[in-house]
N, C-alpha and C positions, 0 to 999 in steps of 0.2 A: 548364269554362268555353268560349264558343263561339269559335271560331276567325275570325281576323281575316279571314280570307280565304274568309268565306260572304257579305261585301256583297254580291258581284257578282250574287249567286242569289237576295239577297234582294227580294220585293217590295214595292214603294213602299208609304207610307202614304197613303190618299187623304187629299185637303184636309179634306175633311169630316168626317174623324173626328178628333176632337180632345179626347177627353173618358178615354181608354185607351193605355197604352203599346203602340207597335206592338211587332209583333217584330223590324222592322229595328231599331227605335232601342233594343231591349231588348238584341238582340245585341252592337249595337253599346256600349251603356254595359257589359256584362259583361266586355267585353274590355279595358275602361279602367279598373276595380276591382280590381285584384288581390290585393286585400287583403280581399276578401270572398269566403269559399269557397263553391264550389259548393250545399250545401245553403242557406246563408243568401239568396244570390241566388235558388234558384229560388222562396222566401216572396216578394221584392222581385218576382218575375214574376207570380205570383198576385194578389199587390198590384192589379197592375195591372188589373183588373174591379173593384176596390172604390175603389180610391184616385188622383184627379186628378193628373196632373203641374199645378205651379203653372200660374196662366192667365196668367201672364207671359211664358211662353215661347214664346206662339202670337201668331202674326201675324195682325191684324185680315184680314177678306177682301178689302178693297183693296188690302191691302200685297203677299198672297200672289203675285201675279203681278210686279210690280214686284223682288220678292227674287229669284224665280224667273229674271228678265231678268240679273240682277246674277250673280248664279250660271253663268249659261249663257256670259257676256260675260267671264267669267275672273275676278272680283274675289272670290274664295276660292280662288284656284288656287294649288300651291305658288309661293313665288319659288324665282327662279334658286339664293339660296343654300340653300334647303330640298332642291331636286331631286336634292344630291348623298349625301343621308342615304336619301333616297327608294334609290337604286342601292343600297346599303349595308343594306335593311331586312332582305334573306333571308339575308345574311352574318353579320349580327348576330345574326339568330334562330337561325342554328345555332350559334352561340357561345355562346347562352342568355342573351341579349338581347334583349326587345321593345320596338320603339319605337311609337308610339304611333299609333292608327289611320291617322290623317293619312298619315303616310310609307309606309303599303303599296302596292304597285308596284300594284294594282288599287282602290285607293282612289275611292269616289265620295262626295260630299258626304251624311251621313248625312241632310240636312235636303231632298234634292232630292225633290220629288213630294209635299212635306207642307206643312204649315203652319205648321210649327216655326222659331222665328223662329234663324237660325245663330248668333246672338249668344250664343244657351244651347247650342250644340252643342260638342261637345269636341273634335271635329275640325275645327274653322273656326281655331282657335288657331295662330298662324305664328309661327312660331319669331324669338325675339329677336336673340340671339347665333349667326352662321352656324357657329362654329367650335367652339358648344359645344350638346347635344343631351339631354335628358332619356331615360333609358330604364326598364325594368322587368327586375329578372334574374329571370328564370323559376323559378327551383326554389324562391323563396319569395316573392316580390312584393316584393323588396327595390329602393326607389327609387335611380338612380345617375345619375351625370350622365356625358359622352362625350364627350371633346375631342379634336381632333385636334392631334398637336405633330409637330414634325419628329424623325424615326427616329433614336436612340442621340444626340438633340440633348440640351443639359446641361439644359434645362428637366424633360426627361424623367427624365433622369440623377439629379439634384437630387431633384425628385419621389418618384423612388422609392426614395430613399437617406432622407431624412426622413420619409415614412410608416413606415420598416422600423425606427424608433427607437419602441420603444415604451415610454412614459413620459406621467406623469398630465400633466405641464408642456407636453408636446408639441403644440400650435396647429396644425400645418402639416396640411393636407388630405390625407386618406386615398386611396392609392391601391389598387383594389380587382386590377384586370385591368390589363392590357396585350397588345391586338390589332396584328398587323401589315396595314395597310389594304391590303385586294387590290385596291382600287382606282390604290393611288397609293403605290407603293414606297419612297419617300420620305420615307414620314408615318404614324405610329402612332396608334395610337385608346387612347387612355389612359381608362381607367373609373374612376372617381372615388366616393366618398359623393356622395350628393346634398345642396346646399346652400341656403341663402337668403340674401339680404342680412341684414347683422346687425342691421339696424335699419326689417328689414319683419318684423312688424309695429315700428310706433314704440316706444321705449321708455317708461315709464308713472309709473316708481317711481325715486327716489332710490336704492334699494339695484339696480336695474336698472344704471345707469351707473357703480354701483362695482365690482360684478359685472364688466362688461364690461371697465372698463380694469383691472383686475386680473390677467382673463385675457389679455390682450392684451400686456401688462406680461411676465406669465411665460411665455408664448410667446415675444416677441422675447428676452427672455433665453433659453430655450432653444435659439433658432435659432443666437445668438449665439455662444451656448456650444460648439458644434458647428462653431465659425468659419464660420458662415455667415450673408453678409449680403443680407437680401432685396433692397434697391435699388428697392422699387416700391412701397411700403407709401401706401395710399389708399384713401378709403371703399370704392372699385369692389372692392378685394381684400383685404377682411375679410369673411366670411361666419360663418353659424351654422347649427348643427343645431337647427333649430326645430322638430322633430316631435313634442316633448309639448306644444307651444302649440296644437296641431290634432290631437286621439286618431283622429280620422275621416280625417286624410290632406288633401290638398289638392290645385289643377291645378300640376302642375309650372310651367307656365308665367302661368298665372291666378292669382298664388300667396294672391289672398283669396277665391278660389272654392272650392266644393266638387270633390272628383276630375272630374266630369260635367260642369263649369263652370255648373251652372245656380243653386245658391247661394250666397250672401254668406256668408263666413263670419265668426265672431266669436272672436279666439284667446283662451286662458286667458292670465293673467299670468304674465310669466314669473318671476318673483321669487319663487316657491312652488315653481316647475319648476325642472328641470336641463336648462340650456340652455349649451350648447359653442359658442365662438367661433374659428374659424380664421383661417389665414394661407392666402392662394392665389394662382396664377399666380406660377411661380418662371422665368418666362421671362428677365429681367432679372437674376437672383440668380447670386451669385458663392458658389463656397466654396473658403477659401485652407488650404492644406496648413499642417501645425504649425511656427512659427516662419517661416514664410514672412511678407516684408512686407504690410501690409493697406492698400493705396492701389491706388487704381482712376482712372482718367477715364472721363470720359462725362456728358453733358448729358440724363440721361434718367431715364423714371420719370413717373408722372402727375403728381407734386406739384413743379410747376416752383419753388416759391419755397423749395425749401431752398437758402441764401445761397450753400453752397460749390461746388454743381456746375458741372463746368468740361469741356472737350474736351480740356483742353491740360494744365491744373494737378492733378496726382494731391491727391486726397482722401481719408479713411477711409469709407469706408462703413457703416462701423457706425455712426459718430456719425451720418451723414445719414438711417439709418432713425430714430435714436433725434429727429432733430429731424421727421420725416415722421410719425413716431406721435404728436408733441406737435400737428403742427399737425392733425393729425384731431380729437384729442382737442378742440383749441380750436374748430376750427370746426364740428364736427357738435355739441358739447355746451354751450363755452361762450360762444359769440357768435352772433349771428344775421348776421354777416358785412354786404357794404356793400348799405347800402337808399335806394333813391330818394325824396328829400323831394319835397316836391309843385312843388319847381323843379328841374325835369331835370339842370339843371346840377349842383344840388349832392347831394355822397355823403358819407353817414356809415355811421360801422362801430363796432364793440368794442362793442356792446350786448350782454347777456347773455342767451344763448337760454333757457336754463331758470332758474327759479328754485332756490335750494337746493343748488348746484354750486361754491360759493365756495370751498369745501376744495381742488377742482381745479387753484386758479390757481398757486400755489405751484410744483406739479409741472411744468403746462405753463409756466410761464416758466423751470424751469431747463431742461426739452428743449428749448425754443425759441431757447436764448442764440444770439448770433450765430458766437461764437468758440466750434468743434467742441469744445476743448480743453477749454472748461470746461462742455459737458453732461455729465450721470451717466453712466456706464455703464448698461446693461439690468439689472445685477443690484442698481447704489445704488438702480435708480428702484424694482423690487421690493419693498425693505428701505424706501425712504419712503414707498410708499406703503402697505405693513405697520404702519406707526406714521402715517399720517393714517387711517387705520379707526379705531384705535384709538378716536380721537376723537370717534367716532359714536356716538350712542348707537341703540339698535335702533327706537325711535319713529320715528328722524329718515329710516332707511334706507325706512321705510315710506311716507314722505311723498310723494306725488303729486308728479311731476316737470311743473310747470306752466310757460309757457310766460311769457315775459317781455312779450309782445305782449298778453296775454289783458288786458282792461281790470279795474280792479279789483274791483269786481261781481261780473261772471266767474269771476274768480279767487276769490272766499269762496264762492260757489256751488260753482263744480267741486271746492274744497278739502273742503266740507262733505259733499257728495256720496260723495266719496271716503274720508272718514275713516267712514263710516256704511257703505260695502260692505266696506270692508276689515274694520271690526270684525267685522262679518256674517259676513264668510268666516273669519276667525279663531274667533269662535264656532261655527260651524258644525264647524270642526276636533276641537275639544275636547267637543261635545255631542252623542250619539248618541241616536237616538228609542231610546225603551223599547217 
């Protein structure tokens, strides 16, 4: 594959050349597609003479100069929070991890001197979270996430401990490597498996919800069995390994785009694939010694609705975890939440978010009991949901996850189409061409 450092020596693509892949663009694309071996990419390079890139990635003539001016004035420059990763590019590369071309010390925008729209150039994509960056493990092209954490801090210690516990019920993010930060001796770089938000793409079938709830309960029971309370369970701290939904890969930041950020992707349905969900971010977590009292203080965590949170009155963090997870299920699956009516002063809530999830109600209600002592343990919730799943028929778990906000006629149409598509998909699995 072409080294990223060759960017500085490449000739720009003339603006009038809008029909073939430029050498510069091809070299850049090669550096961002680690999953395609060199022989296959050679074929892609040859395709440049016979196959055009999509026309929508090119700017119209009257927009080229305006875009060039935006580039010159720094619109696409690295953010201050990104600059520190550029400083660590060479260090990480020596350790076997390659950041995207944008963070190469000699990076120049790949669209400079061309009529390519930066919107469809991978190296225009800015980092969303300054503390976490994606990278490729060079020896095998495996996508990872690198997070800055306090050296010898509790988050690092707990993350490594939980990652070391090899068990099918372990739903804690896997730590692959830990590097000393060469620029900040008080920090470490924790290398983890790359994950994406648990609800991106959205769940589409009742069975998706069943699997998600099952795994989250199983993972919480595992966590609690090792006397670890998460203390920050919320939607942003639950993620998934979605590789099976995107067999050809996807861009690590623009997750709905292809690796080169050119094409919008359509994910496969998760109900027929292996998708695993994970708890992440153990920055507030606590582990108790055997037989030690399990009480804490602290009004902490993303979920401020946990009723017992207090900075002065001790409470059981395990029961707080139960409430927080139940609240996640409630808000993300069972309720639309608070919505504005025609008059802005009027608020309403408690509307069902999805049809067909009534079976979750008793589980959520038990998890969200105001009195912590009345909430079931994680193990009890696993058993309770196992019993609930036995009441679901095979056809019901494959039913489309329809929104309550859909008009009746839309719901009928979408349900009909979903049944037809799923039936066809099931048929293809059993009928082989002769």
